[in-house]
N, C-alpha and C positions, 0 to 999 in steps of 0.2 A: 671450715669447720664451724665457724659462727653462723654462717648461712644456713647449714644443715641443722644445727641446733635451734635457729628460729623456725624452721620449717617445721621441725618436730615439735616444738613447743606450741605452734598454732593448731597442729593436729590433736592435741590433748584435749579433753572435754572440759577441763577448767584451766583457764590460761592467767598466769600471774602477770599484771599488769608491770609491776617493777621489773621481774626477770626479763619480759620482753624489752623494756626501755633501757635496761641496763646493756642487755645485747644489741640492741640497735646502736647505742652511743659506742660500745666497742668495736662495732662493725665500721662506724664512721671515723673513729681514731685510726683504726687499721688502713682504712682507705687512704686517709690522710698521710700516714707513714708510708704507704706503698708510693704514693704519687711523689712524695718527697724524694724517697730513694731512687725512682726512676728518673726524676729531674736531675738528680746529682749524678747518676750514670750516663745519662745523655750527655751532660757537661763535660764529665772526665773522657768521655770518648772523643767529643768535639774538639777537647784541649790537645788529645793524644794523637788524633787522627786529623789533623788540620788540614791536610791536602785532600784526604780521600772523602769525608764526609760531605763536602759541598759537592764533590763530584757526583757521589751517588744520589745525593738529593735532587741533581738536576734532571734525572732521569724520570719523565712522566710516570707516575705509578708506585714510586718508591718515595717513602716519607722518612723522617727522622728515624723514627723507631726501628724501621725495616733496614735502614743504610747501618745503624748500629749493629742491628744483629747479624747482618751480613759481614760486616767489618771483624765482629767477634768471631763468626762461624769460619770465616776464611783466614783469621788471624791477619788481618790487614792485607791480604792478598800477597804475601810475602812467600808463602809456600805453593802457590798455585801458579802453574805456568802456562796453563791455557784454560778455556772455558769447559772443556771436556772433563778436566779434573774436577772442577767446582760442580758441574751438574752430577757427576758420577758421586761426588761427596755428598751432595745433598739429597741423593737417592731419586732423582727425578730422571735418569736415563731409561731408556727403553731397554726391556730385558725379555727374552723369548723362553718360555719354557717347553723343552721339547724332550721327548723320550724315544731313542732309537730313531729311524729313518721314516717311520709312517705316522706316527702319532705327534702332532703338534699342537701346543696350546696357544692361546693368545697371546700377545705382546702385551705387558704391563709395565708401568714404571717400577722400578727395583725396591723401593721403599726401604733401601737398606741406610739411607742417611737419617739425618735428624729430623724427627717430627716436627720440632718447634719451627724450624727454617721451611719446611714444606707448607706448614699450615698459613705461616706469615706470608709466603710468595704466593700462596693460591688465594688468600684474601687480597693481595696487592694485584693479583690478575685481572680481577673485576675492574677495578678502575683503570689499569693500564689498557685493558681492550677498549675503553672509551677515551683515554687521553693520550695513549701513546700511538702514533701513527703506524709504526712498524707491527705494533702489538694487534692493533686494529686490523691490519690487512692480513695478518697471518690469521687470527682468529676467523676472520670472514671468509678467507679462502678455505680452511679446513671445514668449517660448518656447510658451506657451499658444496664440498666435496662429498658431504654425507657423514663426517665425522660426528662422533657425540661431543656434545657441548663440554662436558667434562674434560674430555680428552684434548679438547682444543685449548682449555684452560691450562692444561699442565704444560702443553707446548708454550703458551704465552709466559708461564713460569719460567721454561728453558730459555725462552728469548729475553727476558728479564736479566737472567744470570749471564747470558752471553753479553748484552749490553753492559752489565755492571763490569764485567771482567775487562772488557774492551776498555770502556772508559777509565777505570782505575789504572790498567796498564800504559794507557796513551797519555794521560794526564790532562786530557781535554774535556770540557764538559759536554753533556749531551747537546747535540744538534739534529733537529729532526730531518733536515735534509742534507744530512753529510754526504751521502753516496753520490747525490746528484751534483753536490759542488765539487766533488773529486772528478767526475764524468766531465763537467764543463771547464774547470780550471786543473789542467793535468799538471 
C-alpha cells in the first residue's frame, strides 16, 4: 500500500518532499518489522522442527525459507503418507482435460494447491537445476526430448517434493550419490 502511494505521489504534478520523505520512512520501518517477524518465525520453526529443518535444508535448491514453508504446508509431513499426496496437495500433479472419447486437451498441472508453495518451489527449481544432480539430469533429459523449459521446471519442482518427502520420512540428510551407494553396498 505504501509503495502504491509513493508511486501515485510521484505521478502528481506537484510532489511534496515531506510527504515523500515520511512515506519512505514508513516503508523502511515496515520492512524492518517484516524482517524481524520473518526471523522470529524461522527461529520458532527451527525450534519446533529440530529434526526436519536441517534435513530439508540439506537438499540443494531448498533454503531455510522454503524448508519452513514446506513444513508449514505439509504440517511437518505427519499427515502425508507418500510423495504423491504432497504433490497433489501442492497442485503440481499433471491433469488431463478431456471431453468424451474424441476430444482431448493438453495435460497441465492441476493448480489446485497453494499458489504460495507453487511459486516458492518454482523459484527454487532454478537453483536446483544447477546445484542438485538429480534435478539437473531430469531437466536436461526433458529439454533434450523437446519438452518446454517451463514444463521441465515443474518436473523439477515435483522432484524436489519427492526428495523432501523421502528425506523427512527416512530421517537421513540428502546424499547426491545415495542410489549408487545402495547398488554398490547392498
